[in-house]
N, C-alpha and C positions, 0 to 999 in steps of 0.2 A: 706412215712410218715416222717415228719421233726420234730425235737425236740432235747432234750438233753439226753444223756445216760451216766451213770457213768462207764460203762464197759470199756471205753477207757483209763483209768488212767495208766495202766501198759504200753501200747505202748508209752504213752507220756514220761514215765520215761526212756524207752529204747531209745526214740528219744533224750532225753537230754544227755544220755550217748554217743549217736552217735555224737552229736554236740561237746561234750567235747573232744572226740577222734579226730574229724576232726580238732579242734583247736590245738590239740597236733601234728597232722600231719603237719599243717602249720608251727608250731615252728620247727619241724624237717627239713622241706624244707628250712627254713631260715638259719638254722645252716649248711646245706649242702653247702651253698655258701661261708662260711667262711673257710672251710678246706676240703680237699679231703678225709681225713681219717674220719672226722665227716660225710661226705656225704655217705660213704659206710655204716657206722653204722646206719645212719638215714634211708637209703634205706631198710636195713634189717628190721628195726623196722616198717617202713611204710608198707612193704610187709606183715609182720606178722599181723599188725593192720588191713590192708585192708582185709586180709583173714578172720580175726576174725569178722570184721564188715559185710563182705559179708555173712559169715555163719549165723550171727545174723539175717541179713535182709532176706536172702533166706529161713532160717529155721523158721522164725517167723510165727506163726499161723495167725497173722493179716496181711492184705495187707499193704505194705509200698510203697508209690509212692512219687517221688520227681518231683515237677513242677516248671519250671523257671518263671521269671517275665512276659514272653510273654504267659504264660499258656500252654507251651509245656512240654510233659512228658520227664523227664530226667532219671528216674529210675523206675523199675517195677518188684516187687519181685514175688516169686512163688505163694504166697497166692493170689496175685492180678490176676495172670494168671488163678488160679483154679476157682474163682467165676466169673470172667469176661469172660473167654474163649479166651482171646487174649494172644498170646505169647509176650514176651518183645520186640522182633524184630518187631512186627506188630504195636506197639504203640509208641516206642521211637521217639521223635521228632514231634509227632502229637499233635494237640491242645486237651487239656482235655475237651473242650466243647462238643466234639463229643460223650462222654460217659455218659453225664447227660440226664435224661429224659427231663429236662428243661435246654437247653444249657446256658441260661442267669444265671442259678444257679451257674455255674462255676465262672462267673465274680463276683457275689455277695459274694461267698465264699472267693475269693482272696481279694476283698475290705475289708471284715471283718477281714481277717488275717492281712492285712496291717494296719488296724486301731487299732485292739486290740492286735496284736502281736501273738495271738494263738487262737485256736478254740478247744472247748472241747465237746465231745459226741454229735456232730451235726448230726442229722438224715436227710437223703436225699435219692433220688432214682437214680440209674444209669441203663444203658441199656447194657446187656451183648452182646457178639458177636452173639449169636443166637436170639437176639432181645427180650430177656427175661428181664423184670424189676427186678432189684436186690435192695432190701432195705439195706442200710448200715448205720453204726454209725461211724462217722469220728471225729478224733482229729488231729489237725494240729498245726504247729509252723512255724514262719517266719525264713528263713535262711538269714544270713547276711555275707558279706565278712569281711576281717580284719578291714576295715575302718567303718564298721557298716552299709554299704549300702545294702539294701535288694536285694537278688539275686534269691529268689524263696521261696518255702515252701515245707516242708516234711509233708506228710499226712498218718496217720495210721488209717486204717478202718477195719471193720469186717462185714461179711455178717449176717444181722439180719433179712433176709427175713422170715425165719421160725418163729422167734419171732413175727414179725409184723403180719404174717398170723395167728399165734396162738392168738395174741391180738385181731385181727379182728374177729377170730372165737369165742373167749371168749365173745367179745362184742356182736356178733350176738346171741350167746347162751343166754347171759344175757338179750338182748333185747327180744328174743323169750320167755324167762322165765317171764320177766316183762309183755309181752303181754298176756301170759297165765294167770298170776296172775290178770292182769287188766280185763280180760274177764270172770274171775270166778265170780260166784254169791256169793261165800264165801269171807269173809274178811280175808286178809293175812297181817301179820306184823311181823317184826323181832325186838327183844329187846336185848340189851347188858346186861351184868351182872350188869351194873350200872343203869339199868332200862331206858336207853336212847333208843328212837325209832330210828332204823336204816333203816327201810323200811316200806312203807304202800302201799297197792294196791288201785286201783281206788275206790273200794267199800268203803273202810275206809275213803279215802280222801273226797269222796262225803258226808259222814256222819259227819266227824270231821274236815274237812279241812286238808291241808298238815301240819302235825305235826312232820315230820322227824326232829330229833335233840332234840325234847322235851322229858320230863320225862313222862313215860307211865301213872303212876297213877295220874299225874296232868292233862294231856291232855285228858285222857279217862274218869277219875273218879272224877276229880276236888278235889283231895286229896293232902295233904302235906306230906304224908308218904305212903309206900307201902300198897296195899290192903291186908286185912286179908286173903282173898281167893287166893292170888297170888301164883302161882306154880313155880315161878322163881327159888327158891332154889332147889327144887326137880329136875327140868329139867336140870339145870346147873351141877347137879351131874351125868348127863348122862341118866336120865330116861325119857321115853315118857309117858305122862299122858293124860287122857281124862276126861273132866268134864263139867258140865253145870253151867250156871250163868245167872241170870236175871238182866238186866240193868234197874235201876230205872230211869236213865236219859232219856233213849229212850223207856222205857216200853216194852222191848223185852227180849226174852229168847234165849240164844245162847248155841250151842254145841261146845266145845273147844277140839282141838287136839293140843298138844304142844310137841315139840321134840327138842333135842339139835342140834345146827348147828355149825359145826366146821369152824372157820375162817382160812384164809391163814396164820396167825401168830400163829396158834395153839390154840388160845383162843376159848371159846364157847359163842354162843349167843342162844337165844331162838326163834325158828320159831313157830308161832302160826297160825293155820288155824281154823276159826270158821264160823259157819253157823247159820243164823237166823232160829230158830225152833219154833218161836212164834206161827205161824199158826198151826203147828202140835200140840203143847201143848194146843193151844186153842181148837183144834178139840178134843183132848183127854179129856179136862176138860170142854167141852161145857156144859155138864149137870150140873157140879158143878158151873160153872160160871152163868148159867141161874138161878140156885137156889140162888146164892149169888149176882146176878146182882144189885138188888135194893140196897143192903147194901154197895156193893163195888164200885158202879158206881161213876164216878167223877161228872157226871151231877146231878143236884138237881132233885129228883123224888118225886112226891107225888100222892096219889090216893084219888079221891074225889067220894063220893057216888052220886047216881043219883039225890038226893035232894040237892046236893051242900054242903056237909059237908066233911071236910078233915078226912080221915080214916087212912092214912099212910103217913109218911115222912121218907126219908132215912137220913143218917148222912150228906151227901152233901147238902141236902135241908136245914137242920137245921143250918149247918155252913154258907151256903150262905145267909140266912136271919137273922142269929144271935139268933136263939131260942134254948132253951134247949130241951132235948129229951122228946117227947110227949107233948110239950107245945102247938103245933099247932093242935093237934087232937081235932075234934069236931068243929073247927072254920071254918068260911066261907072264901074261897080264896080271897075275896075282901079286907080282912085286909092287904093283901100283895101288893095291888096296891098303887102306889104313889099318885093317884088322883081318884076321882069317875069314874068308868067305864061307858061309855056311853051305853045307851040302844041299839043304833045302832050297836056298836061293839060287845056287848054280843050276840045280835041276829045274827050277821054275823058269829060269832064263832060257835054257836049252829047249824045254818043252814049248815055251811061248814062241821061240823063233821057228821051231819046226812047224808049229800050228799056224801062226800068223805071218811068218816070214820076217818078223822083227820083234825086238823087245825094247822098251824104253822106260826109264825111271831114274831115280836118284842113286848115286854111288858115293860112298865115303872113301876118298882117295888121300894119298900122301905123296909129297914131292920127294925129290932126291935128298933134300936137306932135312927131311923129316916133318916139315910143316904139313898140316892137314887141311883139306878143303872139301867142299861138296860140289859135285858136278852132276849135270843132267846128261845122261848118255842115251844114245840110240844105237842098238846093235842090230845090223841087218845081215842076212845070209846071202852070199854070192854063190850062185849055182851055175853049173855048166848046162849045156844043152840037154843033158839027160836028166837034169833036175837034181843032181847031186851037189851037196854043199862042198865047195872047195875052199872058200874063205869066209871070214866074218869081217864086215866093215863096221867099225865103231866110230861114231862122232859124239863128241861131248864138249860141254862148255862149263866154265866155273859159275856156279850159282850161289856162291857163298854170300855175296852182297845181297842177292835177291832174297836169300833165306833170312838174312839180317833184317831186310826191309819187311819181309813177311812177319818176322817176330815183332818188329817195331809197329807194324800195322795191327798185329794182335794186341800189343800193349796199348796202342792208340784206341782200339775198339774197347778195351777194358776201361781206359780212361774216359772214353765217350759215354760208356754205360754209367760210370760213376758220376760224370757230369750231368747226364740225363736224370739221374736219380736225386742228385743233391743240389740242383740249380736254385731251389727255393721257389720256383714257379711250377704250377701244374703243367705237365707236358704229356702229349699223346701223339702217336704216329698213326695217321689215317691213311688207309689204303684207297685206291682209286674208286672202289665201290662204296666208300665211306665207312667201311668196317674199321674199328679201332684195333690195331694189332699190338700196340704196346702203350702202357701208361707208366707213370712214375708214382712214387708214394704221395706226392702232393696232390695228384689227380684223385687218388683214393680219398684223401682227406676232404677235398672240396665237394666231391660228388657223393660220398657216403657209400660207394660201392668198393668191393675188393677187386684186385687184378683178375682173379679167377672168374668174377662175374662179368668183366668187361672185355678183356682181351680175346679177340676173335669171335665175340658173341654179340656185342652191341655196336650199333652204328653211331657215327658222330652226331647225327640229327636226333638220336634218342634222348640226348641230354639238352637239346635246344628247345626253348619255349615255342609253342605252336605259332605265335605271331612272327617269329624270326626264322622258321624252318625254310620257307620258300626262298627267302633272301640268301641264306647261308648255302642252301643246295645250289642255287644259281652261281654263287661265288666259287664253290667247289668245282663246278663244271667249267666255268670260264677260265679258271686259273690254269687248267690243263690245255687250254687253247692259246691264251695269251695272258701270261702271269701279270703283266703290267695293266691289264684292263680292269682289275679288281683291287680293292684296297688290301694292303698287307696287314694292317691292323684295324680292328673295328670293335665296337661294343655290341654285346648281345645279352639275351636273358637265358639262363640255363636253370634246369630243375635238378634238385638233389634227390637222393633215394627216398628221403622223407616227404618229397613233394614240395619242398620250399623252393620258391623262385628267387634266384640270386642274379646280380648283375656281374658280368665278366667283361674283361678286355682281352681279346685274343689276338695273337700275332701268328700268322701262318705263312710258311714258305714251302716250296717244293724241295724235296731232297734231290740234289743234283744227280742227274743220270737215272732218275726213277720217276714213277708216276705217283709216288707217295708224298704226303704232306706231313710236316711236323708242326704241331700247334702248341703254343705256349699261352697258358691262360692265367690271368691275374684276377682274383675276386675283388671287384671294385664297389661292392654293395655299400660298404661304409662310406667310401668316397662319394658315391652318388647321393647318399643320404646327406652327407655334409654339403655337397654342392646344392642339393635341393634346399637345405636349411639356409645356405648362403644366398641362394636366389630369393628365398622368401624374405630373408633379412634385407637383401638389396631392394626388393619390391617394397617392403615396409618403409625403408629409409627413403625410397624414391617417392612413395605416396606422402610420407611425412614431410618431405621437402616441398612437393608440389602443392599439397593441400594445407600447409601450415598457414595459420591466420596472419602471421607476420610476413611482410615482403622479404624474400631472400633472393640474393643474386650472387653469381660467381663469375670472376673474370680471370684471364690468364696474365702472365707477366707482361704481355704486350697490350694490356687493357682492352682485350677483345672479350665480349660477353660470351660465356660458355654455358651458363645455366640461368633460368629465369622462371620463378614459380608463379602459380596462379594469382597469389596475393599481389605480386609485383605487376602482373598484367592489369589487375584492377586498379592499382595505384597509378599506373602510367597510361592506361588505355591502349597499350600495345600488346599484341600477341607475342608469345615467346618466339615463334617462328619468324617474326619480323625483325627481332633484335639479336638473336643468337648469331654470333659470327661478326657482329658489327662493333664499332668502337664505342666504348663506354660513355664518351662525352655527349652522345646524342640524347642522353637522359636528362641533361641539366639545362636550365635556362641559359641563354647566351651570355647575359651579363654576369652570371655566377659560374660559368663553365670553367674558366682557368683556376679560380679559387677552389672549386670542387676537385678538379684534377690534381692540384697540388696536394690536397689532403689525401687523395687516393695514392699518389706516388709515395707519400710518407708511409702509408699503410703497407705498401709493397716492400718498402725498405725495412719493415719490421715493426713499425709503430702500431700498437694495438689500440683500436678505438673502444673505449668504454661507452662514452656518449658523445656524439658529435652531430651537429645539425647540418644537413646538406639538403638544399632544395631540389625537388624533382619536377620536371616539366610534364604535365599531362597533355595528351593529344588534343584536348579541347582548349588548350592555351592557358589553363589555370596552373598555378605553381603550388605544389604540396611541400609543406615543411616536414621533413622526416628526420627522426632521431635514430642515428646509426650506431651499431657496434660491429667490429670486424675482427677477423683473424687471418693471418697469412699461413698457407699450407706449404710445407717444404718437401723436397725430394728426400730419398733415403739418406743422403749425406748430411741432412739437417741444416744445410746452408743455402741450397739452391731453391729459390721460391718457384713453385709451380702453379699456384693459384691463390686468390684471395676470396674469402666468403664473407659476405656482409648481410646483416639482418637489420631491418628498419622498422620503425613504428611511426605511422602517420600521426603527427601531433598538430596538424593544421588547425583543427577545431580547438584543441587545447591552447594553442598559441593565441588564437583569436579570443578565447575566453580569458586568457591571462591579460591580454591587452585591454579587454573590457573591464576586468577587475582593477587593473592598474589605473585606468581612467576614472573608474568609480571611486577608488581610494583617493585619487588626487582631488576629486570633487568633494569627498567627505572631509578631507584634510583642510581644504579651504573653508568649508562650512564650519568645521570645529574651531578653526582659528578665529573665524568671525564670531562664533559663540563666546569663546574665551574673551575676545576683545570687548564684546558687548557686556558680558557679565562684569568684567573689570570696570567698564564705564559706569554701569549701573551701581556697582558697589561704591565707586568714587562719588557718584551723585548722592548716594545715601550718606556717605561720610561727610560730604559737603553740607548736606542738609542738617546733619547732626551738629556740625561745626557752627552753622548759622543759627540753629536753634539754641545752642549753648550760650550764645552771646546775650540771650534774653534771660538767662537763669542767674538769679542772685544768690541762690543757696549753693555754698561751696561744695557740699557733699553731692548734691545733684549734678553740679558742674563736672565733678570728677567722674561720676557715673557715665555722663555723656561722653566725656573724653575717653574713658576706657572702651566704651562701645565703638567710638570712632576708630580707635587704634585696632580693635579686633577686626573691624570691617576692612581697614587698610591692609591688615596682614593677609586676609583672604583675597582682597583685590590684587595684592602683589603676586599671589600664587597664579592667578589667571593671567596677569601681565607677563609673568615668566613663561607660562605655557604658550601664550600667543607668540612670544619672541623665539622660543626654543624650537630647534628643528624637529625634535620628538615631541609630539603633542601629548603623549601619555606620561612623560616624565619631565622633571625639572632639575636643574642644577641646584641642589640644596645649599651648597656653599655660598653661591652668589646671592641666593634668596635670603639666607640668614644675615649676611652682611648688610644687604639693603634694608631688611626689616629692623635690625638693631640700630642702624643709622637713623632711620625714620623715627624710632622710639626716642632716641637721644635728642633728636631735633624737636620732637613733640613735647618733651618735658623740659626743654630749654637747658639742657646740660651743657656746661662750659667745657671746652676741649681740655683745659688744664685742670678740671675738677675731677671728674670721674673718667677713668680710662676704660676703653673697650678692647678686650683681647679675644680674638676668635681663632679657634683651631679646628677647622673642619676639613676633612678629606674631600676630594672630588667625588661626590656621590650623586647618583641620579635616583630620585625617589618618585614613585607614582603619585598621582594627585590624591588618592585616597589616604596615603600616608603623609604627604607633604602638608596638607591643610591642618590636620590635628596637630602635627609637629610644630607648624608655624604658630598656631594659637597658643600652644603650651609655652613656646619661647616668648611670645608676646606677653602672656600673663606673668611669667616668672621674671622677665626683664623689667616689665612695668612695675611689678611689686618691689623689685630691688631699687629701682630709681625713686620710688615713692617713700620707702621705709628704711633702706639700709644706710643712707648717708644723710642724717638730719643736720640741719643748721649749716648746710654748705660744706659738709665734711668731704674730704677727698678720698678716693679709693679706686677700686677696679672691679669691673664686671667681666667674667670669663664665660665664654660659650664654647663647648667642644661637642663634636659629633664624630664618633669613630665606630668602625666595625668591631664586633666582639663575638667570638664563638662561631662565626660562619659568615658566608657571603651575604645572607639576607637578614642578619641580626645586627642591631646598632645600639650604641650607648650615647645618650644625650646628657650633657652636664651643663647646668646653668648655675654659676656660683658668683658670690661677691665676697669681699673682705670688709663688709660694713659691720654694723653693730650686732648682727646676728639675729636669728629667728628666736622669738620669745620661747623660753624653756617650758613655760607652763601652757603653751598653745599646741594643741594637737592639730597638725595641718590637714589630717584626714577628716576631721570633724569640725572644721571651722565654718562659721556662718557667712564668711565673705564669698562673694560670687566668683572672684578670680580663682581661688584655690579649689573651690568646688568644681569649677570648669576644668581645671588642670586634672583633678582626680578622674573626672568623667572622660576626658580625652585620652588619659592613659589607659583606662579600661577599654575605650573604643579601639585603641591600638593593641589590646591584649598584652599590655606590657606591665612592668613593675616600676615603682617609684620609691626612692630612698632619700632621706634627709640627713645631712651631716652638719652638725652645729659647731664642730670643733674650731674652725677658723672662719668665722663669719657664717655664711649660709651657702650650702651646696646641695642642690637637688640633682640626683642621678636617676635617670629614667632609661630603662632597657626595653626595647621593642623590636618587633620583626616587621619586615616589609609586608604590607597588606595587599 
């Protein structure tokens, strides 16, 4: 028997003392680490405290058991041994599930302790060593370590088997007593000192309805204050009394025996047993009643002489018709009729009395005031010893209200028929032999038969599919034995006139007071089809979830795993049955657990993952890198989270490949830098060789050719030097390159700083090596040409270099201009024989660009090209 019991409060307080002392022991252990002397002191205190606690636990009259988070028993005291029959050595380390009558109860108890922190006076049943069920009352509290992490629970319980058995016995005794009371012909009830009804047996309930909780003088006597004859004050003083009382309400006489009844709290109530002694009193007073019948009868009675004159009327007769005492004497009964009585009716009454000795029927009467009413009359002949009629005795009573009730009943029957026909459901009345005696229009529609084809001709089972007939026949029979033993509503398959099989939901009840059933049928074929489609869809989605290639997991707002598909089993090496119901954090490596849970908490708060990497721990110890996306599911209110679903992709191999690629790229970058560095060094060596070789050349023209070649090589070497130094090996900063190139050329040609000025206007542009080298050689040739020819005889001037974007991100315009003497007008720069300009034209074509010459103010070459 499960429930709450207040008897476990003392063990809980002892448990709290235990927890406080354990906390003290932990403090002592911590102090032991600081100093050896403190260690010895704390060890002595610990030993004393342990002995003290062991004495408390082992001497406790209540069982004290400690269970860890895995449900295994870690402590088991003497009281637990006594009522369970197991010694501590037999149970320590074993799962506590083995001791419960319902093993799953152990898990539910642990979940409740975790959720509520404690359990108080919880009733359950365990099984002792000798297989005997033991009822216990348990109080428990959650145990935590110093960091507040739950480590188990301590449970204090006591054997309440005897109490439960006594409660059951008391209940059985009470039920037996109630059964005795209910089967008694006597009325039995109990009333408190406040006149409140505490108990009524079936006899009283049948007469008055269930009035338990009501005030006795109100519910039994329709009074606002205690009855004058009430014996409550006497009985509650401890006396047993016996008395009789006649109920005007029920016109019955009762014999009462009333005695005090002591309650469990010491207070007194009154137990009353009474018996209807009306018949006995009637038998005892029959003579007196016969003598006083006419005067005391409730029915109107009058005696008429053989010649048709009223000779006697009782009080009820005078009251019924509104006449004063004696006012009707000597009158003919016809004055009481509402209309002239027909000769046929009068003749029929006389003939019936002569033949049968009496006549009875309805008569339409009128009162003295002219108001009309209907009475039911019985007229009997009073004869002398010779058999001659000497008087007529007439008894009658007003049935106007009954006639109204009959009319109301007729109207109700009409309304019932209308309701039966228009309820919207197919309805049928089924007789005890299963013949259908009535159906409505809806039944015709769903069956395809007409009323004429069904009513009184077909049985209920004629419409039932073969596979359901035996079951429904059994229901029909059992319903007439015990209506509660069969379902009131159930599904079945029925056949239409066309032979179609349809699904129906029928609700059947017995019509009160009959052996007939009324059945209400709803065609649920479409609903069943929809349910089947829904089931197929659910199965499809279930299979889609379980057999999806991607790992999918679902957890609730408490981070408990609720769903776990096969791909996730493969990812983690765990079976779904192992993890469902467990905390989500078991899936993560310990060093990444808190970080992963923080991400998951954010997801529960509404953050949606598009792509987030979370590591997953495989059972073989390996860590999988998984790319996740998630969504939070909400309840109908749109704000309460009910679950989070996440889908992952194992990218462990991809991550490894990415790391390999990155390492390879780093190696290639180092190698490419080394190549650029070596190319630059080789070009510088070539330039140096040309410089050394030129020192042996006496021919000025040849010297210039060597010098030009040297400058061209320097321009290319400078490109590789920039690539070596720049962070992006594929592109160089062209602005810095142009400045360095122009500066080297000015230095190579010995230009004085105050002679020819250099103005550079270049945007911060990154160019690839395939574009930068031709561009650098073009600048080298045009600037060298300007330095050699634009400013003869030491003339001063300016050389301008510009590089700007034009017409798009990848299109550039290069301008190399000077304000010197100008390009010869008769010289076609596109067809010159000089190597420098031929090289420029060739390089512009290589860049797929265009070149223009402006001679208006000195010389200006404009070259437009796109990034190669």
